BANU-778371 format. One line per 10 residues: number of its first residue (from 0); for each residue x, y, z of C-alpha. Coordinates in Angstrom, 3 decimals, always signed. Example, Ala and Ser with C-alpha at 12.3 -4.5 7.8 and 13.67 -1.06 7.14 Angstrom:
BANU-778371
0) +12.300/-4.500/+7.800  +13.670/-1.060/+7.140;
//
This chain:
BANU-778371
0) -79.574/-4.373/+40.380  -77.763/-6.777/+38.067  -77.316/-10.209/+39.550  -73.622/-10.981/+40.046  -72.691/-14.630/+39.845  -69.522/-16.667/+40.091  -69.462/-19.148/+37.226  -67.755/-22.535/+37.405  -65.064/-23.180/+34.787  -65.111/-25.914/+32.193;
10) -62.916/-26.374/+29.195  -63.360/-28.019/+25.820  -61.587/-29.979/+23.172  -62.009/-28.868/+19.600  -64.264/-30.621/+17.113  -65.322/-29.483/+13.667  -68.671/-30.245/+12.089  -69.307/-28.622/+8.720  -66.695/-25.982/+9.432  -68.352/-24.924/+12.699;
20) -66.578/-25.163/+16.030  -68.232/-27.392/+18.585  -66.960/-28.308/+21.997  -67.178/-31.169/+24.445  -66.842/-30.738/+28.175  -63.777/-31.783/+30.088  -62.697/-31.346/+33.642  -62.693/-27.971/+35.331  -59.082/-28.496/+36.395  -57.910/-28.018/+32.799;
30) -58.931/-24.353/+32.789  -57.220/-21.826/+35.059  -59.331/-20.653/+37.939  -60.675/-17.141/+37.832  -58.890/-14.425/+39.711  -60.751/-14.034/+43.031  -61.321/-10.390/+42.035  -62.889/-11.037/+38.637  -66.569/-10.105/+38.577  -68.978/-11.984/+36.300;
40) -72.371/-10.359/+35.773  -75.153/-12.476/+34.308  -76.115/-11.351/+30.798  -79.766/-11.022/+29.717  -81.382/-14.156/+28.310  -81.800/-12.432/+24.950  -78.054/-11.835/+24.784  -77.250/-15.418/+25.766  -79.534/-16.626/+22.979  -77.153/-15.019/+20.487;
50) -74.614/-17.730/+21.322  -76.870/-20.177/+19.480  -76.739/-18.014/+16.340  -73.732/-19.215/+14.338  -73.700/-16.137/+12.126  -73.798/-13.716/+15.051  -71.098/-15.594/+16.991  -68.826/-15.560/+13.947  -68.986/-11.751/+13.805  -68.464/-11.040/+17.512;
60) -65.267/-9.548/+18.863  -64.912/-9.059/+22.635  -68.639/-9.643/+23.110  -68.106/-13.358/+22.437  -65.642/-13.679/+25.323  -67.967/-11.628/+27.515  -71.033/-13.767/+26.821  -69.140/-17.057/+27.124  -68.617/-16.194/+30.794  -71.709/-14.106/+31.501;
70) -73.951/-16.852/+30.091  -72.042/-19.798/+31.592  -71.037/-21.142/+28.159  -67.434/-22.135/+28.773  -68.171/-25.155/+26.573  -67.501/-22.783/+23.650  -63.834/-22.408/+24.538  -61.415/-24.434/+22.463  -57.889/-25.718/+22.803  -55.874/-24.473/+19.822;
80) -52.391/-25.453/+18.706  -49.326/-23.225/+18.454  -48.250/-22.423/+14.877  -44.563/-22.057/+14.079  -43.174/-21.962/+17.613  -40.536/-24.582/+16.891  -39.315/-23.010/+13.636  -35.730/-21.964/+14.365  -34.510/-21.909/+10.747  -35.164/-18.219/+10.129;
90) -32.306/-15.700/+10.019  -31.865/-13.086/+12.718  -33.467/-9.815/+11.614  -32.543/-7.750/+14.669  -32.246/-4.011/+14.117  -30.324/-1.430/+16.127  -33.471/-0.209/+17.882  -34.813/-2.116/+20.860  -38.362/-3.346/+21.399  -39.745/-2.762/+24.883;
100) -42.228/-5.069/+26.597  -45.153/-3.132/+28.085  -46.706/-5.722/+30.407  -44.785/-7.349/+33.236  -44.621/-11.118/+32.802  -42.678/-11.859/+36.011  -45.713/-12.826/+38.142  -47.334/-14.813/+35.306  -45.932/-18.175/+36.292  -48.732/-20.387/+34.936;
110) -52.134/-20.473/+33.309  -53.508/-18.111/+30.704  -51.034/-15.307/+29.943  -52.268/-13.407/+26.897  -51.937/-9.637/+26.495  -53.070/-8.274/+23.142  -55.475/-5.914/+21.329  -53.913/-2.623/+22.295  -54.778/+1.046/+22.703  -52.536/+3.969/+23.655;
120) -52.748/+7.693/+24.475  -50.451/+10.476/+25.741  -50.966/+13.257/+28.253  -49.596/+16.273/+26.386  -49.320/+18.223/+29.637  -47.164/+15.768/+31.588  -45.787/+13.542/+28.821  -47.166/+10.374/+30.472  -48.109/+7.638/+28.006  -50.896/+5.237/+28.937;
130) -51.387/+1.831/+27.309  -54.294/-0.578/+27.731  -54.854/-4.088/+26.401  -56.789/-7.303/+26.805  -55.183/-9.245/+29.651  -56.146/-12.834/+30.429  -53.679/-13.017/+33.339  -55.685/-10.415/+35.231  -58.854/-12.404/+34.489  -57.568/-15.852/+35.477;
140) -54.428/-15.337/+37.558  -54.555/-15.871/+41.306  -52.545/-12.676/+41.708  -54.472/-10.782/+39.061  -56.713/-7.830/+39.737  -59.733/-9.287/+37.976  -61.445/-8.405/+34.736  -60.013/-8.817/+31.253  -58.298/-5.438/+30.794  -54.803/-4.451/+31.885;
150) -52.930/-1.183/+31.573  -49.423/+0.217/+31.869  -47.770/+3.609/+32.280  -44.627/+5.225/+30.881  -43.179/+8.545/+32.038  -40.103/+8.508/+29.782  -41.649/+8.536/+26.318  -42.063/+4.756/+26.087  -38.459/+3.841/+26.953  -39.702/+1.879/+29.980;
160) -43.123/+0.826/+31.250  -44.734/+0.076/+34.609  -47.488/-2.548/+34.518  -50.346/-1.133/+36.613  -52.347/-4.363/+36.703  -56.087/-4.567/+36.110  -58.347/-1.701/+35.075  -61.278/-3.115/+37.031  -62.791/-6.418/+38.097  -65.821/-6.077/+35.787;
170) -63.921/-4.911/+32.702  -64.142/-7.340/+29.774  -61.553/-5.942/+27.403  -61.757/-4.270/+23.976  -59.942/-1.230/+25.421  -60.015/+2.187/+23.757  -58.006/+5.002/+25.345  -58.063/+8.775/+24.796  -56.543/+11.744/+26.590  -58.975/+14.642/+26.972;
180) -57.219/+17.983/+26.641  -59.879/+20.120/+28.299  -59.371/+18.455/+31.713  -56.036/+16.671/+31.229  -57.411/+13.200/+32.075  -57.303/+9.779/+30.456  -60.607/+8.134/+29.523  -60.936/+4.440/+28.734  -63.856/+2.589/+27.163  -64.169/-1.179/+27.658;
190) -66.769/-3.884/+27.505  -68.640/-4.226/+30.787  -69.328/-7.556/+32.491  -72.742/-8.774/+31.382  -72.522/-7.492/+27.799  -72.660/-3.699/+28.158  -70.138/-0.888/+27.804  -68.143/+0.836/+30.543  -66.343/+4.172/+30.705  -63.388/+4.601/+33.045;
200) -61.439/+7.729/+34.017  -57.994/+8.210/+35.490  -57.648/+11.168/+37.844  -53.986/+10.407/+38.621  -52.299/+10.357/+35.204  -52.793/+6.666/+34.349  -51.982/+5.330/+37.809  -55.511/+4.012/+38.508  -58.873/+3.971/+36.723  -62.392/+4.341/+38.137;
210) -65.578/+3.462/+36.295  -67.681/+6.612/+35.933  -70.464/+5.543/+33.548  -72.198/+2.726/+31.687  -72.858/+4.269/+28.277  -74.828/+1.246/+27.067  -76.230/-1.839/+28.773  -78.079/-3.832/+26.108  -76.237/-7.031/+27.057  -75.095/-7.394/+23.440;
220) -72.666/-4.522/+22.833  -69.404/-5.229/+21.028  -66.145/-3.669/+19.861  -66.511/-0.135/+21.192  -64.026/+2.558/+20.188  -63.737/+5.991/+21.820  -62.752/+9.374/+20.322  -62.431/+12.873/+21.768  -62.564/+16.388/+20.322  -59.291/+17.979/+21.452;
230) -59.331/+21.088/+19.247  -59.927/+24.194/+21.422  -61.419/+26.126/+18.482  -63.946/+23.399/+17.690  -67.588/+24.086/+18.612  -67.612/+20.619/+20.204  -64.362/+20.911/+22.168  -64.203/+18.235/+24.865  -66.959/+16.014/+23.470  -66.471/+12.250/+23.819;
240) -67.765/+9.951/+21.070  -68.322/+6.202/+21.411  -69.164/+3.834/+18.534  -69.835/+0.095/+18.640  -71.820/-2.816/+17.164  -75.169/-3.481/+18.834  -76.061/-7.166/+18.518  -79.276/-6.659/+20.503  -80.914/-5.236/+17.364  -81.834/-7.560/+14.539;
250) -79.511/-5.964/+11.999  -76.640/-5.555/+14.529  -75.906/-2.015/+13.324  -73.063/+0.353/+14.088  -74.328/+2.787/+16.717  -72.887/+5.850/+18.393  -73.360/+8.061/+21.429  -71.827/+11.347/+22.540  -71.130/+12.889/+25.912  -70.849/+16.646/+26.421;
260) -70.055/+16.452/+30.156  -66.863/+14.375/+30.408  -68.591/+11.019/+30.060  -70.936/+11.333/+33.028  -74.072/+11.119/+30.880  -74.547/+10.003/+27.293  -77.009/+10.798/+24.525  -79.468/+8.320/+23.105  -77.938/+5.848/+20.660  -77.779/+6.938/+17.027;
270) -77.651/+4.309/+14.290  -74.739/+5.182/+12.005  -74.559/+2.317/+9.506  -77.034/+2.140/+6.642  -77.884/-1.555/+6.599  -75.962/-4.702/+5.758  -73.854/-7.014/+7.900  -71.403/-4.717/+9.659  -68.683/-4.727/+12.302  -65.481/-2.960/+13.328;
280) -66.342/+0.757/+13.614  -63.579/+3.346/+14.106  -64.220/+7.063/+14.876  -62.131/+10.188/+14.263  -62.728/+13.888/+14.947  -61.765/+16.668/+12.511  -60.360/+20.028/+13.652  -63.673/+21.750/+12.770  -65.615/+19.373/+15.039  -66.959/+17.038/+12.356;
290) -67.025/+13.373/+13.395  -66.210/+10.563/+10.957  -66.819/+6.842/+11.476  -65.479/+4.051/+9.243  -66.598/+0.412/+9.410  -66.562/-2.913/+7.546  -69.591/-4.159/+5.639  -70.141/-7.664/+4.242  -72.376/-8.268/+1.216  -73.138/-11.541/+2.968;
300) -71.405/-13.184/+5.884  -69.038/-15.001/+6.116  -68.054/-15.514/+2.463  -69.441/-12.441/+0.701  -67.483/-9.503/-0.645  -66.577/-6.608/+1.630  -66.792/-2.815/+1.541  -65.526/-0.021/+3.775  -68.175/+2.558/+4.601  -67.726/+6.005/+6.122;
310) -70.266/+8.345/+7.722  -69.947/+12.011/+8.715  -71.605/+14.064/+11.447  -71.624/+17.859/+11.140  -73.604/+18.392/+14.354  -71.379/+16.893/+17.018  -72.547/+13.295/+16.739  -76.293/+14.017/+16.864  -76.848/+12.475/+13.422  -74.722/+10.965/+10.648;
320) -74.834/+10.811/+6.848  -73.017/+8.195/+4.796  -70.390/+9.595/+2.417  -68.671/+7.926/-0.553  -67.236/+4.504/+0.256  -63.428/+4.299/-0.036  -63.707/+0.561/-0.812  -66.622/-1.237/-2.479  -67.455/-4.882/-3.165  -64.071/-6.608/-3.186;
330) -63.103/-10.158/-2.239  -62.863/-10.699/+1.512  -59.252/-11.695/+2.338  -59.077/-15.042/+4.118  -57.367/-18.418/+4.105  -59.685/-21.314/+3.302  -58.202/-23.899/+5.675  -57.966/-21.460/+8.596  -61.486/-20.136/+8.003  -62.850/-23.670/+8.059;
340) -60.939/-24.482/+11.252  -62.003/-21.278/+12.995  -65.613/-21.251/+11.816  -65.236/-17.635/+10.615  -62.970/-15.645/+8.274  -59.375/-16.344/+9.349  -55.782/-16.132/+8.172  -53.075/-18.775/+8.064  -52.095/-19.855/+11.557  -55.764/-19.880/+12.619;
350) -55.926/-16.147/+13.354  -59.547/-15.041/+13.272  -59.681/-12.072/+10.933  -61.925/-9.039/+10.865  -60.812/-6.833/+7.962  -61.996/-3.670/+9.697  -60.619/-0.235/+8.702  -59.167/+2.597/+10.735  -59.557/+6.312/+10.035  -57.879/+9.522/+11.186;
360) -58.053/+13.239/+10.315  -54.980/+15.477/+10.075  -54.841/+19.119/+11.144  -55.541/+20.247/+7.559  -58.890/+18.406/+7.626  -57.797/+15.591/+5.296  -59.299/+12.129/+5.959  -57.010/+9.092/+5.921  -58.288/+5.497/+5.871  -56.421/+2.177/+5.910;
370) -57.910/-1.237/+5.195  -57.258/-4.822/+4.069  -58.331/-6.442/+0.833  -57.454/-9.428/-1.352  -55.126/-7.830/-3.919  -55.681/-10.208/-6.835  -59.407/-10.640/-6.285  -59.129/-14.434/-6.311  -60.155/-16.137/-3.078  -57.452/-18.220/-1.369;
380) -55.057/-18.010/-4.291  -51.803/-16.129/-4.751  -51.523/-12.998/-2.619  -54.296/-13.272/+0.000  -54.149/-10.003/+1.948  -52.402/-6.608/+1.727  -52.835/-3.223/+3.423  -54.017/-0.155/+1.515  -54.522/+3.566/+2.001  -56.739/+6.329/+0.624;
390) -57.171/+10.022/+1.496  -59.986/+12.502/+0.998  -59.620/+16.278/+0.903  -63.374/+16.945/+0.755  -64.815/+15.140/+3.791  -65.314/+11.835/+1.984  -67.070/+13.049/-1.164  -64.196/+11.640/-3.257  -61.127/+9.576/-2.450  -57.631/+9.391/-3.883;
400) -56.386/+6.443/-5.898  -55.825/+3.344/-3.796  -52.228/+3.062/-2.562  -50.624/-0.176/-1.341  -48.725/+0.513/+1.878  -46.741/-2.725/+2.115  -43.969/-3.573/-0.358  -44.736/-5.963/-3.178  -44.836/-9.632/-2.143  -47.258/-12.520/-1.790;
410) -47.078/-13.047/+1.985  -49.731/-11.724/+4.373  -49.967/-8.153/+5.659  -52.915/-7.502/+7.957  -54.583/-5.534/+10.803  -53.487/-2.049/+9.638  -53.538/+0.947/+11.976  -53.439/+4.665/+11.215  -52.852/+7.585/+13.564  -51.877/+11.217/+12.979;
420) -50.675/+14.426/+14.583  -50.446/+17.703/+12.721  -49.880/+16.635/+9.119  -47.861/+13.536/+10.030  -49.590/+10.208/+9.353  -48.248/+6.849/+10.581  -49.596/+3.499/+9.411  -48.607/+0.130/+10.904  -49.427/-3.517/+10.229  -48.502/-7.153/+10.919;
430) -46.259/-8.498/+8.155  -45.084/-12.004/+7.184  -42.590/-11.073/+4.450  -39.638/-12.487/+6.433  -41.017/-16.033/+6.664  -41.036/-18.227/+3.566  -43.775/-20.332/+5.185  -45.979/-17.214/+5.591  -46.702/-18.028/+9.229  -44.362/-16.055/+11.493;
440) -44.851/-12.308/+11.582  -43.108/-8.979/+12.167  -44.494/-5.499/+12.628  -43.890/-2.774/+10.024  -44.737/+0.903/+9.734  -44.722/+3.650/+7.125  -44.785/+7.411/+7.678  -46.008/+10.399/+5.702  -45.070/+13.914/+6.788  -47.159/+15.725/+4.164;
450) -50.670/+14.534/+5.018  -50.510/+11.366/+2.937  -49.332/+12.865/-0.366  -46.062/+10.920/-0.222  -44.878/+8.076/+2.001  -41.505/+6.975/+3.315  -40.097/+3.468/+3.036  -41.463/+0.385/+4.778  -39.722/+0.203/+8.171  -39.418/-3.000/+10.163;
460) -40.282/-2.121/+13.768  -40.024/-5.501/+15.493  -36.547/-6.740/+16.397  -37.514/-10.407/+16.036  -40.320/-12.106/+14.212  -42.906/-14.096/+16.076  -44.786/-17.356/+15.836  -48.553/-17.468/+16.228  -49.417/-18.639/+19.740  -53.088/-19.262/+20.450;
470) -54.366/-19.425/+24.018  -56.739/-22.373/+24.340  -58.426/-20.787/+27.346  -59.752/-17.921/+25.211  -62.251/-17.747/+22.359  -61.496/-19.935/+19.353  -58.706/-18.546/+17.139  -58.428/-15.317/+19.160  -55.208/-13.412/+18.538  -56.461/-9.834/+18.890;
480) -58.515/-7.828/+16.399  -56.914/-4.375/+16.379  -54.054/-2.248/+17.692  -53.283/+1.442/+18.046  -50.032/+3.387/+17.935  -49.196/+6.943/+18.989  -47.926/+9.986/+17.090  -46.472/+12.753/+19.259  -44.841/+16.079/+18.452  -41.406/+14.487/+18.840;
490) -41.896/+11.035/+17.322  -43.981/+7.879/+17.275  -44.576/+5.029/+19.705  -45.518/+1.929/+17.702  -47.453/-0.701/+19.668  -48.338/-4.277/+18.780  -48.608/-7.799/+20.215  -45.798/-10.314/+19.794  -45.677/-14.001/+20.792  -41.869/-14.206/+20.717;
500) -41.676/-15.397/+24.348  -44.192/-18.178/+23.877  -47.269/-16.149/+24.779  -48.769/-12.918/+23.380  -47.359/-9.796/+25.073  -47.617/-6.086/+24.301  -44.506/-4.436/+22.857  -43.590/-0.915/+21.790  -40.787/+0.731/+19.882  -40.019/+4.382/+19.258;
510) -39.069/+6.242/+16.118  -38.146/+9.912/+15.679;
//
């Protein structure tokens, strides 16, 4: 049985040596105490050794936070400054629609209060919408439920939300939610304390979650994303698919597993990526049962060019074959000063930046992928990062001409999302067009109702733009690495993280 330990807290001040973040110990009182319910499981020694590998640490997502605590390495935490919080010179961009806060901030009176990195799903039978997110209040707060994952529930289409607290005391974030049509239940994948992966199920329509499986327990698993086959005519109807980055293997490949029995047991791991330095996998299931996975590949890390790779499975996730890449060998978008400060690719405001793609498949079988790239191909000059789209009508053999989703401008647009229902495709992203200093951000979306052939106008979703607020009790430069929105048969629920109230919170807005 895994040894469960309670680790003492330390905190650090930030120092930079050759662009790499180092830390010096300070007093334990500077870091909030853990929630009495939070469970810390000791990670394997081999996993803890990865924290001494600068290259590996710079590519980790939620695994870094997991190992910092599971290996007793709180010295790697860093106090970061707030960017743009005092800037009150911007005009008011409020729209008629109203943003709704998902998490309840009332009990969060002190300490670490970050909610970000979001996932969302809807029960088509009852209409209940379930949202999950990284939640440092649950992890640290005296009144928190423990673990690093929170969730909330809406029964009125996203008009209001009820914060349901913590998913579980041993959950370490990186949430990925799906609703499984065959049994009408929500399933949630998270990191597991100690460096593995956990699968949770809700039997009461997103009121509570119970862990039902540990799909992987290498001690070095990172950034897992879950998908489900919800097409009744598919030969793989009901299958669950999980993809992630496995840092326990020398090449840290993208791997995948499938479950044919509602997540109770899982297949052996299949390596999906075909070499290279990779991270940020995203799965999608086609109506015919084919499974597609997109991920980011670096020619060399951290400064090499990037590509977006896609693989296809025609046998229900048993094996995968790489198809044509929708993006090949372009300049990695990043800000030089922020990347030096963060010790990894980062954007202005010291936001660590993984330019990972997302992929979805519409009911006509068309693939849709969104991604970031440096538009002018010149590092740290001019326009640094935009969001782009491509579609494939032949399962990834060929791709359409690249299409820029955001309007023309030189400010940053980043962390794109893409979700679909029927032949409607909705893309969203963080956008700094409304700030001359290119620091504060809004959230924008764009919709296609004809499977990506044509797109509507850029729509500003957020009512107010936000500064960048970094929580010094979390991993260096952490501000979330992905989001997910929801497309229903009656409209969309756009979800993102905003720091407008002085700390990152989860917000949604609805559009018809």
